[in-house]
N, CA and C atoms as an extended XYZ file, in Angstrom:
543
Properties=species:S:1:pos:R:3:atomname:S:1:resname:S:1:resid:I:1 pbc="F F F"
N        21.268       35.181      -43.914 N   MET     1
C        22.365       35.151      -44.872 CA  MET     1
C        23.129       36.419      -44.794 C   MET     1
N        24.456       36.313      -44.826 N   ASN     2
C        25.302       37.492      -44.790 CA  ASN     2
C        25.287       38.213      -46.100 C   ASN     2
N        25.520       39.535      -46.081 N   ALA     3
C        25.579       40.322      -47.274 CA  ALA     3
C        26.836       39.865      -48.070 C   ALA     3
N        26.791       40.074      -49.343 N   PRO     4
C        27.957       39.654      -50.169 CA  PRO     4
C        29.249       40.308      -49.757 C   PRO     4
N        29.159       41.535      -49.263 N   GLN     5
C        30.373       42.280      -48.855 CA  GLN     5
C        31.084       41.546      -47.732 C   GLN     5
N        30.425       40.821      -46.913 N   ASP     6
C        31.067       40.141      -45.756 CA  ASP     6
C        32.187       39.213      -46.185 C   ASP     6
N        32.109       38.694      -47.358 N   VAL     7
C        33.120       37.760      -47.755 CA  VAL     7
C        34.529       38.394      -47.933 C   VAL     7
N        34.544       39.753      -47.959 N   PHE     8
C        35.813       40.451      -48.126 CA  PHE     8
C        36.385       40.981      -46.771 C   PHE     8
N        35.746       40.567      -45.691 N   ALA     9
C        36.189       41.072      -44.396 CA  ALA     9
C        37.666       40.695      -44.065 C   ALA     9
N        38.110       39.569      -44.528 N   GLU    10
C        39.474       39.100      -44.197 CA  GLU    10
C        40.586       39.784      -44.988 C   GLU    10
N        40.230       40.609      -45.991 N   LEU    11
C        41.279       41.339      -46.758 CA  LEU    11
C        41.626       42.576      -45.992 C   LEU    11
N        42.921       42.691      -45.706 N   ALA    12
C        43.369       43.835      -44.949 CA  ALA    12
C        44.439       44.549      -45.683 C   ALA    12
N        44.463       45.892      -45.694 N   GLY    13
C        45.480       46.701      -46.316 CA  GLY    13
C        45.339       46.796      -47.848 C   GLY    13
N        44.212       46.364      -48.418 N   GLN    14
C        44.002       46.480      -49.817 CA  GLN    14
C        42.689       47.173      -50.070 C   GLN    14
N        42.532       48.352      -49.494 N   GLU    15
C        41.295       49.047      -49.568 CA  GLU    15
C        40.739       49.252      -50.945 C   GLU    15
N        41.633       49.697      -51.885 N   GLN    16
C        41.224       49.972      -53.244 CA  GLN    16
C        40.669       48.685      -53.899 C   GLN    16
N        41.387       47.555      -53.721 N   VAL    17
C        40.950       46.279      -54.320 CA  VAL    17
C        39.641       45.801      -53.664 C   VAL    17
N        39.574       45.960      -52.363 N   VAL    18
C        38.327       45.659      -51.670 CA  VAL    18
C        37.096       46.480      -52.138 C   VAL    18
N        37.326       47.748      -52.354 N   ASP    19
C        36.270       48.628      -52.892 CA  ASP    19
C        35.838       48.157      -54.236 C   ASP    19
N        36.736       47.802      -55.091 N   GLN    20
C        36.390       47.339      -56.453 CA  GLN    20
C        35.573       46.039      -56.334 C   GLN    20
N        36.080       45.120      -55.521 N   LEU    21
C        35.391       43.791      -55.373 CA  LEU    21
C        33.968       44.017      -54.767 C   LEU    21
N        33.887       44.875      -53.758 N   ARG    22
C        32.568       45.098      -53.197 CA  ARG    22
C        31.587       45.733      -54.179 C   ARG    22
N        32.149       46.644      -54.970 N   SER    23
C        31.302       47.334      -56.014 CA  SER    23
C        30.820       46.268      -56.990 C   SER    23
N        31.726       45.357      -57.424 N   ALA    24
C        31.358       44.275      -58.386 CA  ALA    24
C        30.303       43.393      -57.769 C   ALA    24
N        30.526       43.010      -56.466 N   ALA    25
C        29.548       42.159      -55.800 CA  ALA    25
C        28.156       42.786      -55.599 C   ALA    25
N        28.216       44.145      -55.446 N   ALA    26
C        26.936       44.879      -55.231 CA  ALA    26
C        26.173       45.077      -56.546 C   ALA    26
N        26.727       44.670      -57.725 N   GLY    27
C        26.015       44.759      -58.970 CA  GLY    27
C        26.283       45.983      -59.799 C   GLY    27
N        27.487       46.620      -59.544 N   ALA    28
C        27.854       47.752      -60.366 CA  ALA    28
C        27.969       47.320      -61.832 C   ALA    28
N        27.692       48.219      -62.715 N   PRO    29
C        27.713       47.926      -64.167 CA  PRO    29
C        29.162       47.418      -64.477 C   PRO    29
N        29.248       46.335      -65.178 N   GLY    30
C        30.525       45.765      -65.513 CA  GLY    30
C        31.163       45.054      -64.298 C   GLY    30
N        30.400       44.900      -63.228 N   GLY    31
C        30.915       44.331      -62.018 CA  GLY    31
C        31.414       42.911      -62.113 C   GLY    31
N        30.516       41.944      -61.879 N   ILE    32
C        30.906       40.550      -61.969 CA  ILE    32
C        31.043       40.126      -63.440 C   ILE    32
N        32.140       39.535      -63.762 N   THR    33
C        32.309       38.974      -65.112 CA  THR    33
C        32.723       37.557      -64.978 C   THR    33
N        32.853       36.832      -66.114 N   HIS    34
C        33.183       35.391      -66.044 CA  HIS    34
C        34.641       35.122      -65.688 C   HIS    34
N        35.500       36.091      -65.786 N   ALA    35
C        36.936       35.858      -65.425 CA  ALA    35
C        37.504       37.045      -64.740 C   ALA    35
N        38.300       36.758      -63.728 N   TRP    36
C        39.018       37.830      -62.996 CA  TRP    36
C        40.473       37.471      -62.961 C   TRP    36
N        41.355       38.429      -62.958 N   LEU    37
C        42.780       38.142      -62.889 CA  LEU    37
C        43.317       38.853      -61.653 C   LEU    37
N        43.813       38.126      -60.708 N   PHE    38
C        44.367       38.684      -59.469 CA  PHE    38
C        45.913       38.634      -59.616 C   PHE    38
N        46.503       39.842      -59.571 N   THR    39
C        47.942       39.852      -59.777 CA  THR    39
C        48.579       40.579      -58.569 C   THR    39
N        49.851       40.448      -58.397 N   GLY    40
C        50.589       41.110      -57.310 CA  GLY    40
C        51.696       40.254      -56.804 C   GLY    40
N        52.555       40.827      -56.034 N   PRO    41
C        53.740       40.097      -55.479 CA  PRO    41
C        53.256       39.071      -54.460 C   PRO    41
N        54.086       38.062      -54.153 N   PRO    42
C        53.729       37.141      -53.088 CA  PRO    42
C        53.403       37.859      -51.775 C   PRO    42
N        52.354       37.418      -51.084 N   GLY    43
C        51.997       38.001      -49.843 CA  GLY    43
C        51.066       39.193      -49.977 C   GLY    43
N        50.667       39.503      -51.242 N   SER    44
C        49.841       40.752      -51.439 CA  SER    44
C        48.342       40.447      -51.255 C   SER    44
N        48.000       39.189      -51.119 N   GLY    45
C        46.634       38.832      -50.901 CA  GLY    45
C        45.814       38.352      -52.077 C   GLY    45
N        46.549       37.970      -53.188 N   ARG    46
C        45.896       37.504      -54.375 CA  ARG    46
C        44.898       36.323      -54.101 C   ARG    46
N        45.485       35.379      -53.486 N   SER    47
C        44.679       34.115      -53.146 CA  SER    47
C        43.567       34.421      -52.213 C   SER    47
N        43.797       35.279      -51.201 N   VAL    48
C        42.734       35.561      -50.262 CA  VAL    48
C        41.620       36.327      -50.953 C   VAL    48
N        41.981       37.271      -51.894 N   ALA    49
C        41.007       38.000      -52.629 CA  ALA    49
C        40.145       37.071      -53.513 C   ALA    49
N        40.864       36.202      -54.264 N   ALA    50
C        40.256       35.290      -55.156 CA  ALA    50
C        39.286       34.363      -54.396 C   ALA    50
N        39.735       33.857      -53.269 N   ARG    51
C        38.846       32.889      -52.513 CA  ARG    51
C        37.595       33.720      -51.939 C   ARG    51
N        37.877       34.925      -51.519 N   ALA    52
C        36.729       35.691      -51.008 CA  ALA    52
C        35.738       35.985      -52.135 C   ALA    52
N        36.226       36.319      -53.274 N   PHE    53
C        35.310       36.587      -54.412 CA  PHE    53
C        34.593       35.325      -54.817 C   PHE    53
N        35.272       34.197      -54.756 N   GLY    54
C        34.676       32.933      -55.075 CA  GLY    54
C        33.589       32.520      -54.104 C   GLY    54
N        33.658       32.916      -52.876 N   ARG    55
C        32.593       32.625      -51.901 CA  ARG    55
C        31.248       33.229      -52.233 C   ARG    55
N        31.254       34.191      -53.172 N   LEU    56
C        29.979       34.778      -53.668 CA  LEU    56
C        29.149       33.668      -54.259 C   LEU    56
N        29.759       32.621      -54.828 N   ALA    57
C        29.006       31.545      -55.341 CA  ALA    57
C        28.105       30.899      -54.316 C   ALA    57
N        28.645       30.818      -53.107 N   GLU    58
C        27.873       30.206      -52.045 CA  GLU    58
C        26.835       31.225      -51.498 C   GLU    58
N        27.188       32.465      -51.469 N   ARG    59
C        26.306       33.472      -50.849 CA  ARG    59
C        25.189       33.905      -51.769 C   ARG    59
N        25.477       33.971      -53.112 N   ASP    60
C        24.555       34.497      -54.042 CA  ASP    60
C        24.584       33.666      -55.323 C   ASP    60
N        24.209       32.396      -55.272 N   PRO    61
C        24.390       31.492      -56.401 CA  PRO    61
C        23.619       31.915      -57.650 C   PRO    61
N        22.394       32.421      -57.471 N   ASP    62
C        21.635       32.830      -58.657 CA  ASP    62
C        22.257       33.890      -59.524 C   ASP    62
N        22.908       34.807      -58.813 N   ARG    63
C        23.584       35.964      -59.519 CA  ARG    63
C        24.822       35.525      -60.251 C   ARG    63
N        25.638       34.619      -59.580 N   VAL    64
C        26.873       34.279      -60.228 CA  VAL    64
C        26.872       33.123      -61.190 C   VAL    64
N        25.799       32.328      -61.144 N   ALA    65
C        25.706       31.151      -62.031 CA  ALA    65
C        25.935       31.398      -63.505 C   ALA    65
N        25.309       32.481      -64.038 N   PRO    66
C        25.549       32.735      -65.508 CA  PRO    66
C        27.020       32.979      -65.861 C   PRO    66
N        27.721       33.633      -64.961 N   TYR    67
C        29.136       33.986      -65.196 CA  TYR    67
C        29.949       32.735      -65.070 C   TYR    67
N        29.646       31.825      -64.121 N   LEU    68
C        30.354       30.562      -63.994 CA  LEU    68
C        30.154       29.706      -65.193 C   LEU    68
N        28.877       29.692      -65.695 N   GLU    69
C        28.609       28.892      -66.889 CA  GLU    69
C        29.477       29.384      -68.025 C   GLU    69
N        29.649       30.662      -68.230 N   ARG    70
C        30.491       31.158      -69.308 CA  ARG    70
C        31.919       30.850      -69.016 C   ARG    70
N        32.409       30.921      -67.799 N   ALA    71
C        33.811       30.606      -67.467 CA  ALA    71
C        34.110       29.140      -67.720 C   ALA    71
N        33.116       28.252      -67.531 N   VAL    72
C        33.366       26.818      -67.775 CA  VAL    72
C        33.651       26.573      -69.274 C   VAL    72
N        33.081       27.391      -70.100 N   ARG    73
C        33.316       27.315      -71.605 CA  ARG    73
C        34.479       28.090      -72.019 C   ARG    73
N        35.197       28.847      -71.164 N   ASP    74
C        36.319       29.640      -71.524 CA  ASP    74
C        37.471       28.717      -71.929 C   ASP    74
N        38.189       29.067      -73.050 N   PRO    75
C        39.226       28.200      -73.561 CA  PRO    75
C        40.481       28.175      -72.609 C   PRO    75
N        40.559       29.185      -71.712 N   SER    76
C        41.710       29.250      -70.844 CA  SER    76
C        41.575       28.199      -69.759 C   SER    76
N        42.559       27.345      -69.643 N   TYR    77
C        42.559       26.305      -68.676 CA  TYR    77
C        42.371       26.827      -67.265 C   TYR    77
N        43.107       27.862      -66.901 N   ASP    78
C        43.039       28.391      -65.536 CA  ASP    78
C        41.645       28.910      -65.194 C   ASP    78
N        40.993       29.623      -66.132 N   VAL    79
C        39.673       30.185      -65.836 CA  VAL    79
C        38.696       29.000      -65.715 C   VAL    79
N        38.747       28.088      -66.602 N   ARG    80
C        37.803       26.914      -66.579 CA  ARG    80
C        37.989       26.125      -65.286 C   ARG    80
N        39.240       25.833      -64.949 N   SER    81
C        39.559       25.038      -63.832 CA  SER    81
C        39.101       25.698      -62.543 C   SER    81
N        39.211       26.995      -62.439 N   ALA    82
C        38.784       27.696      -61.215 CA  ALA    82
C        37.289       27.794      -61.128 C   ALA    82
N        36.584       27.813      -62.308 N   ALA    83
C        35.116       27.958      -62.301 CA  ALA    83
C        34.397       26.626      -61.966 C   ALA    83
N        35.003       25.525      -62.297 N   LEU    84
C        34.257       24.248      -62.144 CA  LEU    84
C        33.773       23.940      -60.743 C   LEU    84
N        34.636       24.062      -59.678 N   PRO    85
C        34.145       23.778      -58.395 CA  PRO    85
C        33.119       24.787      -57.909 C   PRO    85
N        33.284       26.051      -58.262 N   ALA    86
C        32.271       27.030      -57.887 CA  ALA    86
C        31.001       26.761      -58.561 C   ALA    86
N        30.996       26.346      -59.829 N   LEU    87
C        29.737       26.076      -60.520 CA  LEU    87
C        29.116       24.792      -59.871 C   LEU    87
N        29.905       23.819      -59.468 N   ALA    88
C        29.333       22.650      -58.802 CA  ALA    88
C        28.651       23.114      -57.501 C   ALA    88
N        29.263       24.057      -56.794 N   LEU    89
C        28.711       24.539      -55.533 CA  LEU    89
C        27.313       25.257      -55.798 C   LEU    89
N        27.323       26.031      -56.897 N   VAL    90
C        26.127       26.716      -57.315 CA  VAL    90
C        24.987       25.707      -57.621 C   VAL    90
N        25.358       24.748      -58.444 N   TRP    91
C        24.349       23.715      -58.841 CA  TRP    91
C        23.865       22.970      -57.609 C   TRP    91
N        24.737       22.712      -56.640 N   SER    92
C        24.252       21.991      -55.446 CA  SER    92
C        23.311       22.746      -54.616 C   SER    92
N        23.337       24.097      -54.781 N   ARG    93
C        22.397       24.920      -54.048 CA  ARG    93
C        21.122       25.226      -54.871 C   ARG    93
N        21.204       25.152      -56.180 N   GLN    94
C        20.094       25.505      -57.037 CA  GLN    94
C        19.271       24.360      -57.501 C   GLN    94
N        19.824       23.207      -57.677 N   SER    95
C        19.193       22.059      -58.345 CA  SER    95
C        18.831       20.993      -57.351 C   SER    95
N        17.737       20.233      -57.645 N   ASP    96
C        17.418       19.154      -56.765 CA  ASP    96
C        18.263       17.950      -57.262 C   ASP    96
N        18.340       16.885      -56.401 N   ALA    97
C        19.123       15.758      -56.655 CA  ALA    97
C        18.729       15.053      -57.978 C   ALA    97
N        17.464       14.929      -58.244 N   HIS    98
C        17.025       14.231      -59.426 CA  HIS    98
C        17.432       14.924      -60.724 C   HIS    98
N        17.377       16.295      -60.702 N   ALA    99
C        17.816       17.088      -61.832 CA  ALA    99
C        19.372       16.863      -62.088 C   ALA    99
N        20.086       16.820      -60.997 N   LEU   100
C        21.531       16.625      -61.089 CA  LEU   100
C        21.827       15.219      -61.615 C   LEU   100
N        21.105       14.236      -61.096 N   GLY   101
C        21.274       12.854      -61.612 CA  GLY   101
C        20.926       12.781      -63.097 C   GLY   101
N        19.917       13.483      -63.528 N   SER   102
C        19.577       13.447      -64.996 CA  SER   102
C        20.708       14.127      -65.775 C   SER   102
N        21.254       15.218      -65.225 N   ALA   103
C        22.360       15.851      -65.947 CA  ALA   103
C        23.571       14.909      -66.012 C   ALA   103
N        23.758       14.138      -64.997 N   LEU   104
C        24.874       13.204      -64.982 CA  LEU   104
C        24.659       12.101      -66.047 C   LEU   104
N        23.396       11.750      -66.214 N   LEU   105
C        23.025       10.745      -67.249 CA  LEU   105
C        23.031       11.255      -68.679 C   LEU   105
N        22.553       12.480      -68.832 N   THR   106
C        22.344       12.963      -70.202 CA  THR   106
C        23.060       14.201      -70.550 C   THR   106
N        24.339       14.295      -70.167 N   ALA   107
C        25.082       15.529      -70.416 CA  ALA   107
C        25.519       15.697      -71.910 C   ALA   107
N        24.814       14.865      -72.811 N   ASP   108
C        25.044       15.009      -74.242 CA  ASP   108
C        26.510       15.028      -74.690 C   ASP   108
N        27.245       14.109      -74.131 N   GLY   109
C        28.694       14.043      -74.445 CA  GLY   109
C        29.541       15.135      -73.839 C   GLY   109
N        28.937       15.952      -73.106 N   ASP   110
C        29.741       16.980      -72.476 CA  ASP   110
C        30.207       16.532      -71.077 C   ASP   110
N        31.404       16.042      -71.040 N   SER   111
C        31.989       15.539      -69.736 CA  SER   111
C        32.105       16.570      -68.700 C   SER   111
N        32.336       17.799      -69.167 N   THR   112
C        32.498       18.856      -68.159 CA  THR   112
C        31.194       19.045      -67.357 C   THR   112
N        30.067       19.123      -68.002 N   ARG   113
C        28.784       19.313      -67.329 CA  ARG   113
C        28.496       18.020      -66.515 C   ARG   113
N        28.877       16.889      -67.051 N   ARG   114
C        28.576       15.679      -66.338 CA  ARG   114
C        29.305       15.652      -64.974 C   ARG   114
N        30.534       16.141      -64.975 N   PHE   115
C        31.346       16.053      -63.739 CA  PHE   115
C        31.000       17.236      -62.843 C   PHE   115
N        30.511       18.338      -63.351 N   VAL   116
C        30.004       19.408      -62.496 CA  VAL   116
C        28.727       18.859      -61.728 C   VAL   116
N        27.867       18.149      -62.455 N   ALA   117
C        26.724       17.501      -61.790 CA  ALA   117
C        27.114       16.554      -60.729 C   ALA   117
N        28.159       15.717      -61.009 N   LEU   118
C        28.689       14.753      -60.063 CA  LEU   118
C        29.184       15.496      -58.816 C   LEU   118
N        30.010       16.519      -59.033 N   GLU   119
C        30.521       17.267      -57.832 CA  GLU   119
C        29.392       17.903      -57.086 C   GLU   119
N        28.362       18.383      -57.777 N   ALA   120
C        27.261       18.970      -57.076 CA  ALA   120
C        26.535       17.946      -56.191 C   ALA   120
N        26.322       16.704      -56.760 N   LEU   121
C        25.597       15.678      -55.965 CA  LEU   121
C        26.471       15.288      -54.732 C   LEU   121
N        27.769       15.127      -54.930 N   VAL   122
C        28.624       14.810      -53.831 CA  VAL   122
C        28.653       15.941      -52.772 C   VAL   122
N        28.629       17.201      -53.271 N   ALA   123
C        28.586       18.336      -52.393 CA  ALA   123
C        27.341       18.285      -51.459 C   ALA   123
N        26.151       17.986      -52.093 N   ILE   124
C        24.923       17.862      -51.283 CA  ILE   124
C        25.065       16.778      -50.265 C   ILE   124
N        25.568       15.567      -50.613 N   VAL   125
C        25.770       14.484      -49.661 CA  VAL   125
C        26.659       14.951      -48.507 C   VAL   125
N        27.699       15.694      -48.856 N   GLN   126
C        28.687       16.095      -47.825 CA  GLN   126
C        28.208       17.221      -46.971 C   GLN   126
N        27.279       18.050      -47.483 N   ARG   127
C        26.910       19.235      -46.714 CA  ARG   127
C        26.106       18.902      -45.541 C   ARG   127
N        26.681       18.980      -44.371 N   ARG   128
C        26.092       18.603      -43.069 CA  ARG   128
C        24.949       19.521      -42.805 C   ARG   128
N        24.869       20.759      -43.318 N   SER   129
C        23.762       21.639      -43.002 CA  SER   129
C        22.538       21.313      -43.908 C   SER   129
N        22.671       20.462      -44.856 N   ALA   130
C        21.522       20.161      -45.800 CA  ALA   130
C        20.653       19.219      -45.027 C   ALA   130
N        19.309       19.349      -45.260 N   PRO   131
C        18.340       18.429      -44.630 CA  PRO   131
C        18.705       17.000      -44.981 C   PRO   131
N        18.467       16.115      -44.004 N   VAL   132
C        18.776       14.712      -44.184 CA  VAL   132
C        18.130       14.112      -45.394 C   VAL   132
N        16.890       14.438      -45.724 N   ALA   133
C        16.191       13.961      -46.823 CA  ALA   133
C        16.905       14.443      -48.150 C   ALA   133
N        17.385       15.624      -48.172 N   GLU   134
C        18.062       16.162      -49.367 CA  GLU   134
C        19.370       15.403      -49.581 C   GLU   134
N        20.120       15.186      -48.443 N   ARG   135
C        21.352       14.388      -48.554 CA  ARG   135
C        21.054       12.996      -49.026 C   ARG   135
N        20.055       12.400      -48.517 N   ALA   136
C        19.714       11.004      -48.881 CA  ALA   136
C        19.279       10.958      -50.315 C   ALA   136
N        18.560       11.913      -50.817 N   ALA   137
C        18.127       11.915      -52.225 CA  ALA   137
C        19.339       12.063      -53.124 C   ALA   137
N        20.310       12.882      -52.758 N   ALA   138
C        21.524       13.008      -53.609 CA  ALA   138
C        22.298       11.673      -53.620 C   ALA   138
N        22.404       11.053      -52.438 N   HIS   139
C        23.108        9.772      -52.353 CA  HIS   139
C        22.362        8.731      -53.273 C   HIS   139
N        21.034        8.709      -53.156 N   ALA   140
C        20.234        7.772      -53.930 CA  ALA   140
C        20.463        8.025      -55.476 C   ALA   140
N        20.533        9.272      -55.864 N   GLU   141
C        20.791        9.535      -57.324 CA  GLU   141
C        22.123        9.052      -57.765 C   GLU   141
N        23.173        9.252      -56.938 N   ILE   142
C        24.443        8.653      -57.278 CA  ILE   142
C        24.333        7.138      -57.431 C   ILE   142
N        23.664        6.494      -56.490 N   ASP   143
C        23.515        5.070      -56.546 CA  ASP   143
C        22.681        4.645      -57.813 C   ASP   143
N        21.642        5.405      -58.106 N   ARG   144
C        20.760        5.070      -59.264 CA  ARG   144
C        21.581        5.143      -60.516 C   ARG   144
N        22.431        6.169      -60.666 N   VAL   145
C        23.173        6.341      -61.873 CA  VAL   145
C        24.284        5.204      -61.923 C   VAL   145
N        24.821        4.899      -60.807 N   ALA   146
C        25.886        3.862      -60.780 CA  ALA   146
C        25.348        2.502      -61.158 C   ALA   146
N        24.034        2.282      -60.916 N   GLU   147
C        23.465        0.965      -61.169 CA  GLU   147
C        22.731        0.922      -62.490 C   GLU   147
N        22.311        1.978      -63.051 N   SER   148
C        21.461        1.923      -64.262 CA  SER   148
C        21.922        2.842      -65.416 C   SER   148
N        22.871        3.630      -65.217 N   GLY   149
C        23.269        4.565      -66.307 CA  GLY   149
C        24.123        3.893      -67.341 C   GLY   149
N        24.418        4.695      -68.400 N   HIS   150
C        25.311        4.193      -69.433 CA  HIS   150
C        26.747        4.119      -68.856 C   HIS   150
N        27.640        3.573      -69.581 N   ALA   151
C        29.009        3.244      -69.046 CA  ALA   151
C        29.717        4.493      -68.448 C   ALA   151
N        29.763        5.604      -69.130 N   LEU   152
C        30.439        6.816      -68.610 CA  LEU   152
C        29.730        7.340      -67.367 C   LEU   152
N        28.398        7.379      -67.388 N   ALA   153
C        27.702        7.790      -66.233 CA  ALA   153
C        27.856        6.936      -64.994 C   ALA   153
N        27.931        5.577      -65.226 N   ARG   154
C        28.151        4.608      -64.184 CA  ARG   154
C        29.580        4.869      -63.629 C   ARG   154
N        30.521        5.055      -64.492 N   LEU   155
C        31.904        5.297      -64.041 CA  LEU   155
C        31.922        6.590      -63.169 C   LEU   155
N        31.286        7.648      -63.655 N   ALA   156
C        31.250        8.896      -62.945 CA  ALA   156
C        30.627        8.675      -61.535 C   ALA   156
N        29.523        7.947      -61.482 N   ALA   157
C        28.823        7.756      -60.215 CA  ALA   157
C        29.708        6.916      -59.232 C   ALA   157
N        30.438        5.963      -59.806 N   GLU   158
C        31.345        5.157      -58.929 CA  GLU   158
C        32.432        6.025      -58.357 C   GLU   158
N        32.931        6.960      -59.228 N   ILE   159
C        33.950        7.906      -58.732 CA  ILE   159
C        33.309        8.738      -57.615 C   ILE   159
N        32.078        9.215      -57.817 N   GLY   160
C        31.448       10.016      -56.792 CA  GLY   160
C        31.299        9.241      -55.483 C   GLY   160
N        30.901        7.966      -55.621 N   ARG   161
C        30.761        7.170      -54.398 CA  ARG   161
C        32.043        7.102      -53.634 C   ARG   161
N        33.112        6.933      -54.351 N   SER   162
C        34.377        6.730      -53.632 CA  SER   162
C        34.915        8.032      -53.017 C   SER   162
N        34.385        9.158      -53.439 N   PHE   163
C        34.813       10.458      -52.888 CA  PHE   163
C        33.830       11.111      -51.927 C   PHE   163
N        32.800       10.397      -51.535 N   ILE   164
C        31.826       11.015      -50.630 CA  ILE   164
C        32.424       11.371      -49.270 C   ILE   164
N        33.411       10.603      -48.883 N   ASP   165
C        34.032       10.920      -47.545 CA  ASP   165
C        35.309       11.749      -47.706 C   ASP   165
N        35.651       12.196      -48.925 N   ALA   166
C        36.826       12.994      -49.141 CA  ALA   166
C        36.425       14.436      -49.211 C   ALA   166
N        37.384       15.314      -49.238 N   SER   167
C        37.127       16.752      -49.308 CA  SER   167
C        36.656       17.086      -50.761 C   SER   167
N        35.908       18.134      -50.951 N   PRO   168
C        35.514       18.556      -52.292 CA  PRO   168
C        36.729       18.843      -53.169 C   PRO   168
N        37.759       19.421      -52.560 N   ALA   169
C        39.022       19.721      -53.308 CA  ALA   169
C        39.652       18.430      -53.867 C   ALA   169
N        39.639       17.337      -53.092 N   GLU   170
C        40.224       16.089      -53.527 CA  GLU   170
C        39.477       15.539      -54.760 C   GLU   170
N        38.129       15.575      -54.691 N   LEU   171
C        37.332       15.129      -55.837 CA  LEU   171
C        37.648       15.964      -57.092 C   LEU   171
N        37.635       17.272      -56.911 N   HIS   172
C        37.857       18.144      -58.043 CA  HIS   172
C        39.281       17.925      -58.597 C   HIS   172
N        40.275       17.785      -57.772 N   LEU   173
C        41.639       17.573      -58.270 CA  LEU   173
C        41.687       16.235      -59.024 C   LEU   173
N        41.064       15.240      -58.517 N   PHE   174
C        41.022       13.911      -59.213 CA  PHE   174
C        40.426       14.034      -60.590 C   PHE   174
N        39.258       14.692      -60.655 N   LEU   175
C        38.570       14.820      -61.964 CA  LEU   175
C        39.393       15.697      -62.914 C   LEU   175
N        40.002       16.709      -62.399 N   GLU   176
C        40.806       17.590      -63.219 CA  GLU   176
C        41.996       16.801      -63.807 C   GLU   176
N        42.643       15.991      -62.995 N   ARG   177
C        43.782       15.156      -63.506 CA  ARG   177
C        43.296       14.088      -64.447 C   ARG   177
N        42.178       13.390      -64.120 N   LEU   178
C        41.695       12.376      -65.019 CA  LEU   178
C        41.254       12.817      -66.298 C   LEU   178
N        40.451       13.859      -66.348 N   PHE   179
C        39.792       14.312      -67.563 CA  PHE   179
C        40.338       15.619      -68.120 C   PHE   179
N        41.265       16.216      -67.502 N   GLY   180
C        41.791       17.503      -67.959 CA  GLY   180
C        40.739       18.565      -68.078 C   GLY   180
N        39.869       18.507      -67.000 N   ALA   181
C        38.689       19.443      -66.972 CA  ALA   181
C        39.140       20.877      -66.981 C   ALA   181
């Protein structure tokens, strides 16, 4: 596994920003928080920096999960929207398929958590590097929920089925538009 700092290798000409991001990623006090604001003129690297920092969710999911959980509850649409796919990625790395299927079934009226669980299950099915048994278990959980869950869970699972061959971004965009996640 690469060190967290490696995610910032593509940022060029922004040494002060890279130093701050690397410090945060390394666990400096006040480092990683649930929301970050990247500002600057067009072409300054805002999107590159934000994507690089977001890749920490893949590299170090246990450390960033609590911050993503807080961001999902943030009232700011932009913060919540940006955190959802990262949290789904973290859940897909931390949780087994059955636990995600259970979250999809019993999200206690919380559609945000339900659809994060759905995105996580689809991410496992799509992840070519995941063991075949893990991918099959995730697919089976989607099928189980689609066939036996309550109405909203069945709908979510059917949506997941239809997006298994699509990109993760397409699924997230669909859910965001459908439910205002």
